ZADO-1210 file (C-alpha; in nm, 4 decimals, padded with zeros to 6 digits):
<atoms>
<atom x="05.8001" y="-00.2333" z="-05.6064" code="UNK" pos="1"/>
<atom x="05.4101" y="-00.2990" z="-05.4437" code="UNK" pos="2"/>
<atom x="05.1404" y="-00.1634" z="-05.7284" code="UNK" pos="3"/>
<atom x="04.8740" y="00.0335" z="-05.5700" code="UNK" pos="4"/>
<atom x="04.5256" y="00.0579" z="-05.7419" code="UNK" pos="5"/>
<atom x="04.3943" y="00.4019" z="-05.7770" code="UNK" pos="6"/>
<atom x="04.0182" y="00.4624" z="-05.8573" code="UNK" pos="7"/>
<atom x="04.0917" y="00.5578" z="-06.2124" code="UNK" pos="8"/>
<atom x="04.1508" y="00.2225" z="-06.2806" code="UNK" pos="9"/>
<atom x="03.8637" y="00.1043" z="-06.0474" code="UNK" pos="10"/>
<atom x="03.5563" y="00.3318" z="-06.1332" code="UNK" pos="11"/>
<atom x="03.3401" y="00.1221" z="-05.9308" code="UNK" pos="12"/>
<atom x="03.5210" y="00.1828" z="-05.6190" code="UNK" pos="13"/>
<atom x="03.5938" y="00.5814" z="-05.6809" code="UNK" pos="14"/>
<atom x="03.4263" y="00.7938" z="-05.3989" code="UNK" pos="15"/>
<atom x="03.4127" y="00.4682" z="-05.1797" code="UNK" pos="16"/>
<atom x="03.6027" y="00.4155" z="-04.8503" code="UNK" pos="17"/>
<atom x="03.6986" y="00.0668" z="-04.6841" code="UNK" pos="18"/>
<atom x="03.3533" y="00.0532" z="-04.4518" code="UNK" pos="19"/>
<atom x="03.0727" y="-00.2106" z="-04.5173" code="UNK" pos="20"/>
<atom x="02.7393" y="-00.0610" z="-04.6454" code="UNK" pos="21"/>
<atom x="02.4192" y="-00.0882" z="-04.4615" code="UNK" pos="22"/>
<atom x="02.2678" y="-00.3326" z="-04.7114" code="UNK" pos="23"/>
<atom x="02.6187" y="-00.5696" z="-04.7009" code="UNK" pos="24"/>
<atom x="02.5631" y="-00.5431" z="-04.3034" code="UNK" pos="25"/>
<atom x="02.1741" y="-00.6763" z="-04.3388" code="UNK" pos="26"/>
<atom x="02.2737" y="-00.9297" z="-04.5824" code="UNK" pos="27"/>
<atom x="02.5257" y="-01.0794" z="-04.3616" code="UNK" pos="28"/>
<atom x="02.3153" y="-01.0440" z="-04.0609" code="UNK" pos="29"/>
<atom x="02.0312" y="-01.2173" z="-04.2428" code="UNK" pos="30"/>
<atom x="02.2460" y="-01.4984" z="-04.3498" code="UNK" pos="31"/>
<atom x="02.3464" y="-01.5501" z="-03.9820" code="UNK" pos="32"/>
<atom x="01.9880" y="-01.5478" z="-03.9060" code="UNK" pos="33"/>
<atom x="01.9434" y="-01.8592" z="-04.1378" code="UNK" pos="34"/>
<atom x="02.2125" y="-02.0496" z="-04.0388" code="UNK" pos="35"/>
<atom x="02.1406" y="-01.9895" z="-03.6587" code="UNK" pos="36"/>
<atom x="01.7665" y="-02.0961" z="-03.7480" code="UNK" pos="37"/>
<atom x="01.8677" y="-02.4330" z="-03.9240" code="UNK" pos="38"/>
<atom x="02.1729" y="-02.5351" z="-03.6315" code="UNK" pos="39"/>
<atom x="01.9945" y="-02.4467" z="-03.3216" code="UNK" pos="40"/>
<atom x="01.7335" y="-02.7402" z="-03.3675" code="UNK" pos="41"/>
<atom x="02.0004" y="-02.9796" z="-03.4660" code="UNK" pos="42"/>
<atom x="02.1974" y="-02.9033" z="-03.1807" code="UNK" pos="43"/>
<atom x="01.8515" y="-02.9272" z="-02.9597" code="UNK" pos="44"/>
<atom x="01.8464" y="-03.2831" z="-03.0754" code="UNK" pos="45"/>
<atom x="02.1357" y="-03.3985" z="-02.9279" code="UNK" pos="46"/>
<atom x="02.0587" y="-03.2970" z="-02.5752" code="UNK" pos="47"/>
<atom x="01.8390" y="-03.6214" z="-02.5034" code="UNK" pos="48"/>
<atom x="02.1301" y="-03.8556" z="-02.6742" code="UNK" pos="49"/>
<atom x="02.3837" y="-03.6790" z="-02.4394" code="UNK" pos="50"/>
<atom x="02.1596" y="-03.7208" z="-02.1377" code="UNK" pos="51"/>
<atom x="02.1047" y="-04.0926" z="-02.2374" code="UNK" pos="52"/>
<atom x="02.5368" y="-04.1347" z="-02.2467" code="UNK" pos="53"/>
<atom x="02.5679" y="-03.9838" z="-01.9347" code="UNK" pos="54"/>
<atom x="02.3189" y="-04.2082" z="-01.7580" code="UNK" pos="55"/>
<atom x="02.4663" y="-04.4896" z="-01.9041" code="UNK" pos="56"/>
<atom x="02.8059" y="-04.4236" z="-01.7738" code="UNK" pos="57"/>
<atom x="02.6467" y="-04.3600" z="-01.4349" code="UNK" pos="58"/>
<atom x="02.4983" y="-04.7029" z="-01.4144" code="UNK" pos="59"/>
<atom x="02.8578" y="-04.8356" z="-01.5421" code="UNK" pos="60"/>
<atom x="03.0388" y="-04.6816" z="-01.2739" code="UNK" pos="61"/>
<atom x="02.7660" y="-04.7849" z="-01.0168" code="UNK" pos="62"/>
<atom x="02.8657" y="-05.1392" z="-01.1688" code="UNK" pos="63"/>
<atom x="03.2076" y="-05.1241" z="-01.1599" code="UNK" pos="64"/>
<atom x="03.1693" y="-04.9757" z="-00.7808" code="UNK" pos="65"/>
<atom x="02.9638" y="-05.2796" z="-00.6853" code="UNK" pos="66"/>
<atom x="03.2295" y="-05.5696" z="-00.8415" code="UNK" pos="67"/>
<atom x="03.5163" y="-05.3856" z="-00.6631" code="UNK" pos="68"/>
<atom x="03.3533" y="-05.4059" z="-00.3095" code="UNK" pos="69"/>
<atom x="03.2503" y="-05.7598" z="-00.4236" code="UNK" pos="70"/>
<atom x="03.6062" y="-05.8529" z="-00.4869" code="UNK" pos="71"/>
<atom x="03.7604" y="-05.6590" z="-00.2029" code="UNK" pos="72"/>
<atom x="03.5179" y="-05.7776" z="00.0373" code="UNK" pos="73"/>
<atom x="03.5281" y="-06.2046" z="-00.0205" code="UNK" pos="74"/>
<atom x="03.2593" y="-06.1735" z="-00.2769" code="UNK" pos="75"/>
<atom x="03.0214" y="-05.9946" z="-00.0404" code="UNK" pos="76"/>
<atom x="02.7145" y="-05.7591" z="-00.1152" code="UNK" pos="77"/>
<atom x="02.7333" y="-05.4054" z="00.0279" code="UNK" pos="78"/>
<atom x="02.4996" y="-05.4320" z="00.3213" code="UNK" pos="79"/>
<atom x="02.1887" y="-05.1926" z="00.2871" code="UNK" pos="80"/>
<atom x="02.1409" y="-04.9731" z="00.6367" code="UNK" pos="81"/>
<atom x="01.8132" y="-04.8420" z="00.7415" code="UNK" pos="82"/>
<atom x="01.7843" y="-04.5244" z="00.5523" code="UNK" pos="83"/>
<atom x="02.0689" y="-04.6175" z="00.3192" code="UNK" pos="84"/>
<atom x="02.0134" y="-04.5444" z="-00.0987" code="UNK" pos="85"/>
<atom x="02.1184" y="-04.9268" z="-00.1676" code="UNK" pos="86"/>
</atoms>
């Protein structure tokens, strides 16, 4: 058998529904604002580190492409044409 607590057992809850009060909502919004103020600068500091990792990975892939080209073409370097970016 499930027990139900009535307002006569909890006088502090008498007359209150299940809704949040404005003060509770303002407190939650304030806490979320503080957390955002702490977390967002930390995330912004990680962006240059992520860019560095992307750049390093791109350079590694170009190096691997050069090694594969050398292996497939008898240790010859790729030739740069006029207007080529190499």
